[in-house]
C-alpha positions in Angstrom: 6.6 -25.9 -5.1 5.7 -25.3 -1.5 2.5 -23.5 -0.5 4.5 -20.5 0.7 6.3 -20.4 -2.6 2.9 -20.6 -4.4 1.5 -17.7 -2.4 4.7 -15.6 -3.2 4.2 -16.6 -6.9 0.6 -15.4 -6.9 1.5 -12.2 -5.0 4.3 -11.4 -7.5 2.0 -11.9 -10.4 -0.5 -9.5 -8.9 2.1 -7.0 -8.2 3.3 -7.1 -11.8 -0.4 -6.7 -13.1 -0.7 -3.8 -10.9 2.3 -2.2 -12.5 0.9 -2.7 -15.9 -2.4 -1.2 -14.9 -0.5 1.9 -13.6 1.0 2.3 -17.2 -2.5 2.4 -18.7 -3.7 5.8 -20.1 -2.1 9.1 -21.1 -3.1 9.0 -24.7 -5.1 11.6 -26.7 -8.3 11.0 -28.4 -7.3 13.4 -31.2 -4.1 12.2 -33.1 -3.3 15.9 -34.0 -3.0 16.9 -30.3 0.0 15.9 -28.3 -0.7 14.8 -24.7 2.1 15.3 -22.1 0.3 13.2 -19.7 1.9 10.2 -21.0 5.2 11.5 -19.5 4.1 11.8 -15.9 5.8 10.2 -12.8 3.3 7.3 -12.6 3.8 5.9 -16.1 7.7 6.6 -16.4 8.9 5.8 -12.9 6.3 4.2 -10.6 4.9 1.6 -12.9 8.2 0.1 -14.1 9.5 0.1 -10.5 6.3 -1.8 -9.4 6.8 -4.3 -12.2 10.5 -4.8 -11.2 9.5 -5.6 -7.5 6.9 -8.1 -8.9 9.7 -9.7 -10.9 11.9 -9.9 -7.7 9.0 -11.4 -5.8 8.6 -14.0 -8.5 12.4 -14.9 -8.4 12.3 -15.3 -4.7 9.1 -17.4 -5.0 11.0 -19.7 -7.5 14.2 -19.8 -5.6 12.6 -20.1 -2.2 13.4 -23.5 -0.4 11.7 -24.2 2.8 13.5 -26.4 5.4 11.5 -29.6 6.0 12.2 -32.7 7.9 11.6 -34.9 4.8 14.8 -33.5 3.2 17.1 -34.3 6.1 
């Protein structure tokens, strides 16, 4: 893996971790009380979209092939 690919791999991993952090919360301390905060935009739309962007970055990092003079 090239240094550029490795950097993209780390960036994709950090973006995916950010998506999982965005999903945290929304629960209720009392099990008898339903909390509608778990169904907000951040948890249902934004966090999965951020995780998908991270996965796309990971795919690009893995499939990326730099042109080098050694290969010619």
